[in-house]
Residue, then its C-alpha position, 0 to 999 in steps of 0.5 A: m501494528k503489523v500496517l500495509l500501505d496501499t500505493h496512495a497513502f504512500l504516495w502522498f507519505i513520502a510527499g508530504d502530500a494533505e491528501l493522507d489525513r493525520f490518523a493515516r500519517q500518525l499510525i505510518e510515522d509511530p515507531a510502535n508500528e512495522r510499516y509494509l510497503s508490497v513489492a506490488s506497490v512498487w511493479e504497481i508504481t514502476i508501470k504506471s510512470s512507465l506510461g506517464r499515468l503516474t509521476v514518481p518524484t525518482p526511479p523506482s531503485s531511488l524510490l526504493r532508497e530514499h522513500v521504503w529504507a529511509n523511512a523503515i519501510n519493510l518491503l513486503p514479498i510476493t508468495s506463493e501463500h500469496f496467490d491462495e489467497l488471491h485465488n479465492l478473493p470475490y470480485h468486490h475489486k478489480d483491480p489486479f495491484d489492490r486485490l493482492l494487496i488485499a490478499q498479501a494483507i489478510h494472509e499476513g493479518m496486516v491492517l491495510l492503509a488505504k483509501d479505496r472504500a472498496f476495500g471494505a468489502y473485504d475480510v480485511q482489517i482497513a484503516w482508511s485514508v480519508p481524501r480531502k474534497 
């Protein structure tokens, strides 16, 4: 199975955070699954950390080396086909980063590992990581 991690799922995974439930962690750790992180997530992490709205353990380049590639997570580029898919998405969700992840998951036939229930409004296969209350 091809699994696209949303930004929160990736950050919780690398931090060992309990917000990532056992099901989601097993999905990421299962060697039978192909794991992907979108360039859009790296972009989102970079922007939000530079604005002080997100704390990350290392700079973006180290984040890629130490946590993406070291965990055999593939980096998913953004293609023109993803933009075509994005162009046709209804506006159920307003966050531009999340909308791009949805478009990528739909186009690539991936399961999107996410915490955001708003993703369910789209025709995309979701594996939910349910945040603890």
